[in-house]
C-alpha positions as CSV (number, residue, x, y, z in Angstrom):
1,M,-49.4,45.7,14.5
2,N,-46.1,47.4,14.6
3,V,-46.2,50.6,14.9
4,S,-42.4,51.5,14.0
5,S,-42.4,48.9,10.5
6,R,-41.4,51.1,8.2
7,P,-42.0,51.1,4.6
8,A,-40.0,49.4,2.0
9,A,-37.0,50.8,0.7
10,P,-37.6,51.3,-3.9
11,P,-35.7,49.3,-5.6
12,A,-32.5,49.6,-7.3
13,P,-32.6,51.8,-11.2
14,V,-31.2,49.4,-13.2
15,R,-27.7,50.5,-13.8
16,R,-26.8,50.4,-10.5
17,R,-28.9,46.5,-10.2
18,I,-26.5,45.5,-12.9
19,A,-23.3,47.0,-12.6
20,V,-21.5,44.2,-11.0
21,P,-21.6,41.8,-14.7
22,V,-21.2,44.7,-16.5
23,G,-17.5,46.1,-14.7
24,L,-17.0,41.4,-15.0
25,L,-18.4,41.8,-18.6
26,A,-15.4,44.5,-18.7
27,A,-12.5,43.0,-16.4
28,V,-13.0,39.3,-19.5
29,S,-13.3,41.2,-22.5
30,G,-10.2,43.5,-21.3
31,A,-8.6,39.9,-20.7
32,F,-9.2,38.9,-23.7
33,G,-8.5,41.5,-25.8
34,Y,-5.6,41.3,-24.5
35,V,-5.1,37.5,-25.4
36,G,-6.4,38.2,-28.5
37,T,-3.4,40.8,-28.9
38,V,0.1,39.6,-27.7
39,D,-0.2,35.7,-29.2
40,P,0.5,33.3,-27.2
41,N,1.5,31.2,-29.8
42,E,5.3,33.7,-29.6
43,P,6.9,32.6,-26.9
44,G,8.2,34.6,-24.3
45,H,5.0,36.2,-23.4
46,Y,3.0,33.7,-21.3
47,P,5.2,31.6,-18.8
48,V,4.7,27.8,-19.7
49,C,2.5,25.9,-17.4
50,P,4.5,25.1,-14.3
51,L,2.8,21.2,-14.3
52,Y,3.6,21.0,-17.4
53,Q,7.5,22.2,-17.4
54,L,7.4,19.2,-14.4
55,T,6.0,16.5,-15.8
56,G,5.2,16.8,-19.6
57,L,2.1,16.2,-18.5
58,Y,-1.2,18.4,-19.6
59,C,-3.5,20.2,-17.0
60,P,-6.9,21.5,-17.2
61,G,-5.7,24.2,-17.9
62,C,-3.3,23.4,-20.7
63,G,-3.4,25.6,-24.2
64,G,-5.9,28.2,-22.8
65,L,-4.7,31.1,-23.4
66,R,-3.6,29.8,-27.4
67,S,-7.5,28.6,-27.7
68,A,-8.9,32.3,-25.5
69,H,-7.0,33.9,-29.4
70,A,-8.1,31.3,-31.1
71,F,-11.6,32.4,-29.9
72,V,-11.1,35.8,-30.0
73,H,-10.1,35.2,-33.5
74,G,-13.1,33.2,-34.7
75,D,-11.3,30.0,-35.4
76,L,-13.2,27.6,-32.7
77,L,-12.0,24.5,-34.5
78,G,-8.7,25.9,-34.0
79,A,-10.3,27.5,-30.5
80,L,-11.8,23.6,-29.3
81,R,-8.3,21.9,-30.7
82,D,-6.3,24.0,-28.3
83,N,-8.6,23.1,-25.1
84,A,-12.2,22.3,-25.4
85,L,-13.1,22.2,-22.6
86,G,-11.9,25.7,-22.7
87,V,-14.3,26.7,-24.6
88,L,-17.2,24.9,-23.5
89,A,-15.6,27.8,-19.9
90,Y,-16.0,30.4,-21.9
91,L,-19.5,29.6,-23.4
92,G,-20.9,28.7,-20.2
93,F,-19.7,31.5,-18.9
94,G,-21.3,33.6,-21.6
95,V,-24.8,31.4,-20.9
96,L,-24.3,32.3,-17.8
97,W,-23.5,35.6,-17.9
98,T,-26.1,36.6,-19.8
99,F,-28.8,35.0,-17.3
100,W,-26.9,37.4,-14.3
101,V,-28.2,40.5,-16.4
102,A,-31.8,39.4,-16.6
103,R,-32.7,38.6,-13.3
104,A,-30.2,42.0,-12.5
105,A,-32.5,43.8,-13.8
106,R,-35.4,42.4,-13.4
107,G,-34.3,43.3,-9.3
108,R,-33.8,39.5,-8.7
109,P,-32.0,37.3,-7.2
110,V,-28.6,35.2,-8.6
111,R,-29.1,32.1,-6.8
112,I,-26.3,29.1,-8.6
113,G,-27.1,26.2,-5.6
114,L,-25.0,23.5,-7.1
115,G,-25.1,20.8,-4.7
116,T,-22.8,18.2,-3.8
117,A,-23.7,15.6,-6.5
118,Q,-23.3,18.3,-9.2
119,L,-19.4,19.8,-8.0
120,W,-18.6,15.7,-8.0
121,A,-19.7,16.0,-10.9
122,L,-17.6,18.8,-12.4
123,G,-15.2,17.7,-10.7
124,A,-14.7,13.7,-12.2
125,A,-15.1,15.6,-15.8
126,L,-11.8,18.1,-14.4
127,L,-10.4,13.9,-14.3
128,V,-10.9,12.9,-16.7
129,F,-10.4,15.4,-19.6
130,T,-6.8,15.1,-17.8
131,V,-6.3,11.9,-18.1
132,V,-7.3,11.2,-21.0
133,R,-5.3,14.5,-23.1
134,N,-2.4,12.6,-21.6
135,L,-2.7,9.0,-22.4
136,P,-1.9,7.9,-25.7
137,F,-4.7,8.0,-27.1
138,G,-6.2,11.5,-26.0
139,G,-3.3,12.9,-28.5
140,W,-6.5,14.6,-30.4
141,L,-6.5,17.3,-26.7
142,H,-2.8,18.3,-26.9
143,P,-3.1,21.8,-27.1
């Protein structure tokens, strides 16, 4: 028996446990609010994608700002047209953020462990998306 053992510390209050996810949501909301206000379809507001400017090829992020702008304004089809992968990322963020807040509010840690296979699959999906959107038959994926 260990005589010097201390009793367990009481759990942190809920507002403290959810402070980080709420802060992240505030930052993301601010970014989406800015992009929703400052239209990326108007030239001069945002820099041009360096890959596109140098090579004429679309990267996986090309059209992401236009997609976010359309998403903020409720134009889901326009958002999908500008960057379908971006829309999936926005929705995925919402799901993961909700999961994070629910776990944090209960005092449970959040661990999203992506294994090697999942990381390779994610990389392959990004590569396929990038290649297809730059091929003639992938014109429907151009921003």
